[in-house]
TORKERO-635577 format. One line per 3 residues: number of its first residue (from 1); their letters; for each residue y, x, z negated of N, C-alpha, C. Coordinates in Angstrom, 2 decimals, m for minus. Each point is the difference from the previous one (the first is absolute). Example, Ala and Ser with C-alpha at 12.3 -4.5 7.8 and 13.67 -1.06 7.14 Angstrom:
<nodes>
1	as	m5.69 13.19 m7.80 1.19 m0.89 0.00 1.20 0.90 0.00; 1.05 m0.35 0.72 1.19 0.82 m0.06 1.09 m0.77 m0.73
</nodes>
This chain:
<nodes>
1	msf	m64.98 m60.81 m1.93 1.22 0.59 0.66 m0.16 0.85 1.44; 0.79 m0.08 0.71 0.06 0.87 1.04 m0.52 1.66 m0.09; m0.15 0.63 0.92 m0.28 1.01 0.02 1.34 1.08 m0.36
4	rgq	0.86 m0.59 0.99 1.68 0.40 m0.01 0.66 m0.42 m1.71; m0.47 m1.03 m0.43 0.58 m0.31 m1.40 m0.68 1.12 m0.76; m1.11 0.34 m0.02 m0.77 0.93 m0.83 0.98 1.22 0.26
7	kmm	0.16 0.49 1.19 0.64 1.15 0.10 1.47 0.09 m0.54; 0.78 m0.77 m0.13 1.32 m0.44 0.22 m0.39 m0.45 m1.93; m0.52 m0.19 m0.76 m0.04 0.13 m1.33 m0.65 1.38 m0.56
10	tlr	m0.81 0.77 0.59 m0.23 1.12 m0.24 1.02 1.29 0.40; 0.98 m0.50 0.70 0.96 0.87 0.28 0.97 m0.21 m0.84; 0.54 m1.58 m0.61 0.85 0.35 m1.13 m0.64 0.40 m1.39
13	ssl	m1.43 m0.16 0.18 0.05 0.55 m1.72 0.13 1.65 m0.09; m0.58 0.46 1.41 0.62 1.44 0.44 0.83 0.58 m0.42; 1.07 m0.92 0.57 1.73 0.05 m0.13 0.28 0.23 m1.43
16	aig	m0.54 m1.70 m0.65 0.47 m0.11 m1.34 m0.50 1.03 m1.28; m0.94 0.59 0.89 m0.97 1.22 m1.01 1.10 1.04 0.39; 0.22 0.68 1.15 0.88 0.87 0.15 1.16 0.00 m0.87
19	ffl	0.74 m1.18 0.60 1.23 0.12 m1.29 m0.19 0.19 m1.50; m1.23 m0.84 m0.17 0.01 0.09 m1.79 m0.63 1.72 m0.36; m0.58 0.90 0.84 m0.05 0.84 m0.29 1.20 1.02 0.10
22	aat	0.96 m0.03 1.06 1.39 0.57 m0.01 0.69 m0.17 m0.83; 0.58 m1.14 m0.56 0.21 m0.67 m0.91 m0.31 0.73 m1.38; m1.20 m0.12 m0.46 m0.59 0.38 m0.82 0.16 1.96 m0.10
25	svv	0.18 0.27 1.04 m0.13 1.55 m0.04 1.91 0.33 m0.60; 0.90 m0.75 0.68 1.09 0.02 0.26 0.41 m0.11 m1.79; m0.57 m0.83 m0.75 0.02 m0.80 m1.43 m0.60 1.33 m0.79
28	naq	m0.64 0.65 0.20 m0.99 0.87 m0.81 0.48 1.34 0.40; 0.72 0.36 1.13 1.04 0.81 0.06 1.23 0.17 m1.16; 0.63 m1.26 0.23 1.48 m0.02 m0.73 m0.39 m0.49 m1.90
31	atv	m1.38 m0.11 0.16 m0.15 0.11 m1.47 m0.13 1.34 m0.10; m0.55 0.92 0.40 m0.34 1.43 m0.32 1.25 0.84 0.00; 0.79 m0.33 0.58 1.73 0.45 0.22 0.40 m0.39 m1.18
34	qad	m0.12 m1.29 m0.46 0.55 m0.92 m1.20 m0.37 0.76 m1.16; m1.43 0.13 0.39 m0.56 0.66 m1.55 0.22 1.33 m0.23; 0.12 0.79 0.59 0.88 1.37 0.04 1.04 0.25 0.54
37	wpn	0.99 m0.92 m0.01 1.59 0.10 0.54 0.50 1.35 m0.42; m0.15 0.71 m0.99 0.67 1.61 0.42 m0.61 1.05 0.44; m1.46 m0.28 0.20 m0.95 0.63 0.88 m0.63 1.13 m0.83
40	lar	m0.28 m0.31 m1.33 m0.61 0.70 m1.04 m1.20 0.86 0.62; m0.74 m0.56 1.15 m0.68 0.47 0.22 m0.33 1.35 1.17; 1.08 m0.01 0.51 0.54 0.95 0.79 m0.21 1.27 m0.24
43	yqk	0.18 0.54 m1.25 m0.23 1.65 m0.34 m0.63 0.24 m1.10; m0.81 m1.37 m0.61 m1.00 0.06 m1.17 m1.00 1.22 0.26; m0.40 0.24 1.04 m1.36 1.02 0.23 0.52 1.18 0.04
46	ana	1.21 0.19 0.65 0.82 1.15 0.37 0.55 0.47 m1.66; 0.17 m0.78 m0.69 0.73 0.40 m1.45 m0.91 0.47 m1.17; m1.35 m0.63 0.91 m1.36 0.51 m1.21 m0.50 1.17 0.15
49	elg	0.28 0.42 1.82 m0.51 1.05 0.35 1.07 1.05 m0.42; 0.81 m0.24 m0.02 1.60 1.16 0.00 m0.10 0.55 m1.55; m0.07 m0.71 m0.95 m0.03 0.33 m1.28 0.63 0.36 m0.66
52	apt	0.19 0.74 m1.25 0.81 0.12 m0.71 0.89 1.43 0.66; 1.21 0.53 m0.44 0.56 1.36 0.47 m0.53 1.04 m0.67; m0.33 1.28 0.95 m0.15 1.19 m0.71 1.20 0.53 m1.24
55	pne	m0.46 0.68 m0.55 0.90 0.93 m1.09 1.58 0.48 0.49; m0.64 0.86 1.43 1.18 0.41 0.78 0.72 m0.67 0.94; m1.07 m1.43 0.43 0.76 m1.09 0.81 1.45 m0.56 0.00
58	trv	0.91 0.15 0.67 1.28 m0.79 m0.04 0.03 m1.18 1.02; m0.70 m1.07 m0.31 m0.49 m1.28 0.88 1.15 m0.90 0.29; 0.40 m0.30 1.19 1.12 m0.90 0.16 m0.76 m1.10 0.98
61	vfm	0.20 m0.99 m0.79 m0.04 m1.58 1.20 0.79 m0.57 0.33; 0.00 m0.68 1.22 0.89 m0.09 0.93 m0.06 m1.93 m0.10; 0.61 m0.40 m0.59 m0.25 m1.60 m0.14 0.69 m0.46 1.27
64	gns	m0.59 m1.07 0.72 0.51 m0.47 1.18 m0.45 m1.12 0.93; 0.91 m0.11 1.01 m0.46 m0.84 1.08 m0.86 0.28 0.99; 0.23 0.07 1.58 m0.66 0.34 1.06 0.62 1.64 0.04
67	ite	1.44 0.10 0.07 0.60 0.94 0.29 m1.04 1.35 m1.28; 0.06 0.13 m0.91 m1.08 0.70 m1.07 m1.34 m0.02 0.37; m0.51 m1.16 0.60 m1.29 0.23 0.37 0.03 0.74 1.05
70	awa	0.47 m0.24 1.13 0.25 0.64 1.16 0.45 1.71 m0.22; 0.30 0.26 m1.04 0.93 1.27 m0.02 m1.15 0.83 m0.71; m1.19 m0.86 m0.63 m0.66 0.69 m1.05 m1.15 1.01 0.85
73	plf	m0.43 m0.57 0.98 m0.75 1.22 0.61 0.78 1.34 0.83; 1.25 m0.03 0.03 0.79 1.01 0.30 0.05 0.73 m1.27; 0.30 m0.14 m1.28 m0.23 0.92 m1.22 m0.41 0.91 0.33
76	ake	m1.28 0.78 0.19 m0.52 1.18 0.09 0.70 0.62 0.85; 0.38 m0.28 1.03 0.87 0.91 1.02 1.50 0.26 m0.23; 0.70 m1.28 m0.56 1.38 0.29 m0.66 0.04 0.62 m1.35
79	fpg	m0.81 m0.45 m0.85 0.12 0.77 m1.36 m1.18 0.47 m0.26; m0.51 1.48 0.45 m1.34 0.82 0.26 0.13 0.15 m2.04; m1.39 0.29 m0.49 0.02 m0.01 m1.45 0.26 m0.82 m0.73
82	ksy	0.71 m0.97 0.46 0.57 m0.96 m1.20 m0.90 m1.06 m0.37; m0.53 m0.48 m0.99 m0.73 m0.81 m0.41 0.84 m1.61 m0.13; 0.10 m0.35 1.46 0.85 m1.12 0.41 m1.03 m1.21 0.35
85	vgr	m0.06 m0.79 m1.03 m0.66 m1.39 0.63 0.53 m1.56 0.28; m0.35 m0.21 1.42 0.70 m1.37 0.50 m0.86 m1.07 m0.42; 0.94 m1.40 m0.45 m0.72 m0.86 m0.78 0.88 m1.28 0.62
88	gis	0.48 m0.31 1.34 1.01 m0.56 0.84 m1.40 m0.89 0.33; 0.44 m1.26 0.38 m0.37 m0.99 0.81 1.03 m0.64 0.63; m0.56 m0.29 1.93 0.95 m0.59 0.46 0.67 m1.69 m0.53
91	gqt	0.54 0.30 0.40 0.77 m1.42 m0.30 0.41 m0.57 m0.82; m0.10 0.74 m1.17 m0.09 m0.40 m1.86 1.54 m0.22 m0.23; m0.03 m0.91 m0.77 1.34 m0.23 m0.71 0.23 0.79 m1.53
94	spq	1.28 m0.01 m0.13 m0.01 1.00 m1.75 m0.85 m1.04 m0.70; m0.15 m1.65 m0.18 m0.80 m0.53 m0.97 m1.55 0.39 0.06; m0.36 0.34 1.02 m1.31 0.48 0.23 m0.41 1.43 m0.51
97	mll	0.95 0.49 0.44 0.24 1.59 m0.54 m0.16 0.26 m1.69; 0.89 m0.97 m0.81 0.04 m0.33 m1.03 m1.54 m0.27 m0.88; m0.64 m1.08 0.48 m1.47 m0.27 m0.13 m0.80 0.82 m0.13
100	rfr	m0.16 1.45 1.19 m0.55 0.84 m0.31 0.08 1.28 m0.42; 1.55 m0.06 m0.83 0.36 1.03 0.22 m0.76 1.39 m1.59; m0.76 m0.93 m1.03 m0.44 0.78 m0.82 m1.22 0.47 0.84
103	qdv	m0.68 m0.96 0.83 m1.14 0.45 0.37 0.20 1.33 0.98; 0.56 0.02 0.64 0.17 0.84 1.50 1.25 1.04 m0.22; 0.71 m0.04 m1.56 0.35 1.19 m0.08 m0.04 0.33 m1.32
106	val	0.27 m0.75 m0.92 0.03 0.48 m1.61 m1.36 0.57 m0.14; m0.97 m0.50 0.55 m1.53 0.12 m0.38 m0.41 1.57 0.69; 0.91 0.24 0.65 m0.61 1.33 0.83 1.02 1.45 m0.39
109	rpa	0.49 m1.12 m1.07 0.67 1.55 m1.17 1.08 0.97 0.75; 0.42 m0.35 1.17 1.22 0.86 0.43 1.19 0.37 m0.89; 0.63 1.28 0.50 1.12 0.36 m0.46 1.50 m0.83 0.28
112	vvv	m0.24 m0.45 1.28 0.79 m0.28 0.41 m0.28 m1.09 1.14; 0.64 m1.14 m0.08 m0.29 m1.19 1.04 0.96 m0.21 0.91; 0.16 m0.12 0.98 1.11 m0.08 1.17 m0.25 m1.64 0.39
115	ila	0.77 m0.51 m0.09 m0.20 m1.82 0.49 1.04 m0.31 0.78; m0.52 m0.21 1.08 0.90 m0.93 1.30 m0.32 m1.72 0.40; 1.14 m0.42 m0.23 m0.38 m1.26 m0.05 1.28 m1.05 m0.01
118	gtn	m0.27 m1.18 0.66 1.14 m0.78 0.34 0.01 m0.49 1.70; m0.66 0.40 0.89 0.49 0.01 1.28 m0.43 m1.19 0.31; m1.56 m0.19 m0.40 m0.69 m1.22 0.53 0.45 m1.16 m0.85
121	dia	0.76 m0.01 m1.24 0.38 m1.08 m0.95 1.10 m0.35 0.51; 1.14 0.84 0.99 0.89 m0.21 0.89 m0.67 m1.02 1.13; m0.88 0.40 0.40 m0.70 m0.65 1.52 m0.48 m1.10 m0.53
124	gnt	m0.21 m0.26 m1.51 m0.60 m1.33 m0.47 m1.53 m0.18 0.61; m0.69 0.96 m0.23 m1.53 0.62 0.27 m0.88 m1.18 m1.19; 0.62 m0.21 m1.24 m0.76 m0.76 m0.81 0.67 m1.56 m0.49
127	gps	1.05 0.01 0.91 1.06 m1.32 m0.44 1.56 0.80 0.00; 0.65 m0.72 m0.46 1.08 0.27 m0.17 0.42 0.70 m0.97; 0.92 0.96 m0.11 0.19 0.71 m1.05 1.62 0.39 0.04
130	tle	0.64 m0.33 m1.12 1.47 0.84 m0.52 m0.32 1.20 m0.20; 1.10 0.91 0.06 m0.16 1.65 m0.38 m0.19 0.13 m1.30; 0.60 m1.08 m1.09 0.02 0.33 m1.01 m1.63 m0.36 m0.51
133	mie	m0.65 m0.74 0.87 m1.39 m0.12 m0.24 m0.67 1.72 0.45; 0.51 0.34 0.60 m0.53 1.30 0.90 0.08 0.89 m1.53; 1.54 0.21 m0.15 0.53 0.66 m1.43 m0.81 0.05 m0.98
136	dni	m0.21 m1.28 m0.51 m1.24 m0.26 m0.89 m1.04 0.56 m0.16; m0.62 0.01 1.20 m1.53 0.99 0.25 0.14 1.45 m0.06; 0.85 0.47 0.70 0.25 1.16 0.04 0.27 0.82 m1.28
139	asm	1.19 m1.22 m1.03 0.13 0.95 m1.41 m1.52 m0.32 m0.38; m0.87 m0.85 m0.13 m1.01 m0.22 m0.73 m1.07 0.80 0.22; m0.36 0.63 1.28 m0.68 1.16 0.27 0.44 1.10 m0.85
142	tei	1.55 0.39 0.23 0.70 1.01 m0.32 m0.19 0.39 m1.77; 0.03 m1.36 m0.53 m0.29 0.07 m1.54 m1.21 0.11 m0.17; m1.41 m0.69 0.63 m1.20 0.38 m0.42 m0.27 1.34 0.10
145	aqa	0.51 0.85 1.03 m0.33 1.29 0.44 0.71 0.82 m1.34; 1.30 0.12 m0.26 0.82 0.27 m0.81 m0.91 m0.12 m1.89; m0.75 m1.11 m0.46 m0.65 m0.28 m1.07 m1.04 0.82 0.06
148	nhi	m0.48 0.42 1.17 m1.53 0.79 0.02 0.44 1.83 0.68; 1.80 0.01 m0.29 0.06 1.75 0.05 m0.10 0.11 1.52; m0.02 m0.62 0.63 m0.02 0.22 1.73 1.10 0.06 0.58
151	gvv	0.40 0.80 0.66 1.70 0.67 0.60 m0.29 m1.04 1.17; 1.37 m0.61 0.24 0.14 m0.96 0.78 1.03 0.61 1.16; m0.40 m0.31 1.45 0.77 0.52 1.51 0.29 m1.56 0.14
154	lss	1.13 m0.99 0.22 0.44 m0.96 0.63 0.44 0.34 1.41; m0.49 m0.65 1.30 m0.13 0.46 1.07 1.20 m1.67 0.54; 0.86 0.62 1.00 1.02 m0.37 0.67 m0.86 m1.25 0.84
157	vtp	0.27 m1.07 0.19 m0.66 m0.84 0.94 0.24 1.10 1.64; m0.82 0.07 0.68 0.67 0.49 1.21 0.77 m1.11 1.43; 0.66 0.82 0.50 0.97 m1.21 0.96 m0.76 m0.95 0.84
160	vyd	0.04 m1.10 m0.27 m0.49 m0.63 1.49 1.23 m1.21 0.28; 0.02 m0.11 1.16 1.24 m0.92 0.80 m0.57 m1.41 m0.12; m1.35 m0.19 0.66 m0.36 m1.26 m0.11 m1.63 0.30 0.34
163	ypw	m0.57 m0.80 m0.81 m1.83 m0.26 m0.07 m0.78 m0.25 1.27; m0.78 0.64 0.62 m0.46 m0.64 1.46 m1.07 m1.10 m0.61; m0.45 0.14 m1.33 m0.98 m1.10 0.05 0.78 m1.46 m0.67
166	kkg	1.53 0.46 m0.43 0.64 m1.24 m0.70 1.58 0.05 0.85; 0.38 m0.50 0.69 1.48 0.40 0.49 0.90 m0.58 0.02; 1.11 0.67 m0.23 1.29 m1.07 m0.23 0.53 m0.07 m1.56
169	lep	m0.98 0.95 m0.70 0.54 m0.14 m1.76 1.32 1.06 m0.20; 0.23 0.46 0.77 1.12 1.06 m0.09 m0.38 0.86 m1.13; m0.88 0.83 m0.46 m0.59 0.61 m1.29 0.95 1.52 m0.03
172	apk	0.61 0.33 0.93 1.08 1.32 m0.41 0.49 0.04 m1.16; 1.13 m1.00 m0.05 0.90 m0.30 m1.50 m0.84 m0.19 m0.83; m0.96 m0.32 m0.12 m0.76 m0.57 m0.84 m0.84 1.40 m0.77
175	iva	m0.23 0.50 0.99 m0.93 1.47 m0.43 1.39 0.62 m0.49; 1.37 0.20 0.66 0.96 1.00 m0.76 0.57 m0.69 m1.57; m0.36 m1.28 m0.03 0.32 m0.41 m1.60 m0.85 0.18 m0.48
178	lna	m1.33 0.10 0.22 m1.24 0.30 m0.84 0.06 1.64 m0.34; 0.28 0.45 0.53 m0.29 1.42 0.06 1.20 0.70 m0.95; 1.42 m0.70 0.03 0.88 0.35 m0.88 m0.63 m0.64 m1.30
181	wik	m0.69 m0.92 m0.73 m0.50 m0.24 m1.11 m0.91 0.92 m0.23; m1.25 0.29 0.83 m0.44 1.13 m0.16 0.30 1.78 m0.79; 1.36 m0.16 1.14 0.13 1.69 m0.69 0.80 m0.25 m1.34
184	aya	0.83 m1.07 m0.07 0.34 m0.20 m1.73 m1.17 m0.46 m0.86; m0.53 m0.25 0.62 m1.10 m0.23 m1.40 m0.75 1.15 0.10; m0.45 0.61 0.83 m0.89 1.12 m0.16 1.12 1.10 m1.01
187	arv	1.50 m0.07 0.38 0.97 0.93 m0.93 m0.27 m0.22 m1.30; 0.11 m1.72 m0.50 0.15 m0.15 m1.29 m1.39 0.03 m0.54; m1.28 0.10 0.51 m1.16 m0.22 m1.16 m0.41 1.64 0.35
190	gas	0.58 1.12 0.67 m0.67 1.06 0.28 m1.21 0.67 0.88; 0.20 m0.96 1.06 m0.59 0.02 0.92 0.30 0.88 1.22; m1.11 0.39 0.93 1.05 0.82 0.83 m0.27 m1.20 1.51
193	yad	1.02 0.45 0.96 0.13 m0.92 0.96 m0.08 0.92 1.33; m0.72 m0.68 0.99 m0.60 0.61 0.89 1.05 m0.87 1.75; 1.01 0.67 0.19 0.61 m0.93 0.86 m0.32 0.20 1.63
196	yhs	m0.96 m0.79 0.22 m0.36 m0.10 1.57 0.98 0.07 0.74; 0.64 m1.11 m0.71 0.95 m0.97 0.96 1.18 0.57 0.92; 0.93 0.83 m0.91 1.19 0.90 0.49 m0.80 0.93 1.18
199	ama	m1.22 0.52 m0.41 m0.18 0.96 1.12 m0.73 m0.87 1.27; m0.34 m1.22 m0.06 m0.91 m0.27 1.27 1.08 m1.38 0.70; 0.90 m0.34 m0.55 0.57 m1.50 0.45 1.37 0.59 1.07
202	dsv	m0.03 m1.07 1.07 0.95 0.34 0.99 1.40 m0.92 m0.49; 0.62 0.26 1.05 1.36 m0.85 m0.15 0.26 m1.29 m0.60; m1.37 m1.26 0.36 m0.02 m1.09 m0.14 m1.16 m0.60 m0.89
205	ggm	m0.41 1.60 m1.21 m1.20 m0.52 m0.65 m1.35 0.22 0.12; 0.05 m0.26 1.32 m1.52 0.16 0.54 m0.58 1.65 m0.20; m1.07 0.12 0.37 m0.67 1.28 0.09 0.32 1.18 1.38
208	rag	0.62 0.73 m0.42 0.59 1.22 0.92 m1.53 m0.03 1.31; 0.74 0.30 1.22 m1.11 0.38 1.03 m1.33 0.75 m0.14; m1.03 m0.20 0.00 m1.00 1.18 m0.03 m0.60 m0.31 m1.00
211	lar	0.81 m0.47 m1.47 m0.81 0.45 m0.78 m0.72 m1.34 m0.69; m0.40 m1.11 0.75 m0.43 m0.93 0.02 m0.85 m0.77 1.04; m1.12 m0.45 m0.23 m0.50 m0.63 1.29 m0.02 m1.61 0.59
214	dgv	0.60 m0.34 m0.88 0.23 m1.33 0.05 1.56 m0.46 m0.55; 0.38 0.80 m0.50 1.28 m0.40 m0.68 m0.25 m0.23 m1.73; m1.18 0.15 m0.46 m0.25 0.03 m1.08 m1.22 1.36 m0.82
217	hpt	m0.86 0.20 0.52 m0.82 0.44 0.10 0.17 1.60 0.46; 0.09 1.12 m0.76 0.66 1.09 0.18 m1.66 0.63 1.24; 0.74 1.30 0.70 m0.77 0.61 0.66 m0.15 1.09 m0.76
220	eag	m1.02 1.14 0.64 0.18 1.40 m0.72 0.94 0.26 m0.55; 0.91 m0.08 1.41 1.43 0.51 m0.38 0.51 m0.43 m1.22; 0.00 m1.12 m0.14 0.64 m0.69 m0.76 m0.39 0.40 m1.54
223	yqt	m1.30 0.00 m0.20 m0.69 0.60 m1.31 0.25 1.53 m0.54; 0.30 0.51 1.49 0.44 1.62 m0.54 1.19 m0.20 m0.16; 1.32 m1.26 0.69 1.09 0.17 m1.05 m0.15 m0.52 m1.25
226	map	m0.75 m0.45 m0.56 m0.33 m0.37 m1.46 m0.42 0.73 m0.66; m1.08 0.74 0.45 m0.66 1.21 m0.84 0.72 0.53 m1.00; 1.24 0.95 0.23 1.11 1.14 m0.63 0.42 m1.28 m0.72
229	ive	0.26 m1.30 0.10 0.88 m0.49 m1.01 m1.19 m0.50 m1.54; m0.96 m0.38 0.66 m0.53 m0.51 m1.16 m0.69 1.30 m0.73; m0.28 1.11 0.38 m0.07 0.90 m0.40 1.25 0.65 m0.86
232	rai	0.98 m0.02 0.24 1.13 0.29 m1.14 m0.21 m0.75 m0.94; m0.07 m1.71 0.42 m0.02 m0.97 m1.02 m1.68 m0.12 m1.41; m0.55 0.92 0.62 m1.17 0.28 m0.45 0.26 0.96 m1.12
235	aea	0.44 1.33 0.60 0.60 0.95 m0.58 0.73 m0.28 m1.64; 0.72 m0.59 0.36 1.52 m0.64 m0.99 m1.35 m0.82 m1.23; m0.73 m0.90 0.93 m0.41 m1.06 m1.35 m1.07 0.72 m0.90
238	lag	m0.41 1.15 0.89 m1.08 0.80 m0.90 1.03 1.05 m0.79; 1.18 0.61 0.15 0.84 0.35 m1.16 0.26 m0.63 m1.08; 0.20 m1.43 0.65 0.52 m1.01 m1.33 m0.99 m0.29 m0.61
241	rtk	m1.22 0.28 0.36 m1.32 m0.62 m0.79 m0.11 1.31 m1.14; 0.56 1.26 0.57 m0.65 0.87 m0.80 1.00 m0.12 m1.56; 1.35 m0.11 0.76 0.68 m0.05 m1.28 m0.20 m1.30 m1.09
244	r	m0.66 m0.80 0.50 0.06 m1.24 m1.13 m0.79 0.33 m1.23
</nodes>
């Protein structure tokens, strides 16, 4: 074989090995995601370090998606002196939250849980989802919390006119419909309702100017709008829990 032929064979072998390693890396990454689809590993260490609440502590856990995850670093500023714990994971849908609900909420023994779920379901982040499917998952989380004597705040889905990562789904009317169900369900089962949507929506069902950086994720001004709403709902949930 000529030197040129040997060189070509070496190049082909190197390319084949490179493609194999790249493909293996993708498969391994996908396998990791599939193996921990609800991302149970995300807060395992933090949960262990947090420990049980002290006798005088009124712990509140916020369960949600990226909106909750990005809010948690602002808790100390917006809710000074409050034992508020963020357990949001970016991109998550309600079935993923349901799967980690016992680990990331119940096991932390909060007095109240604030649940914000549904927008990523409507966006189809983990596949097609009907409103009934979202409702079932929210109801299941509520039932688990109440069975463990945890007060529940059900949050309205915040307004979205169009998802920047998945355009054309027309989410605004779907969010309005889901929020109507959440409000009615909360009243039916004795949960509190945090109505962010009414305070944040514009005339077409999107986020009001200045309250979100991309039409979905709140700015600090957006979180400042949400803060007093959730505080009132938490107070209501705590009062209702005391009466039981």
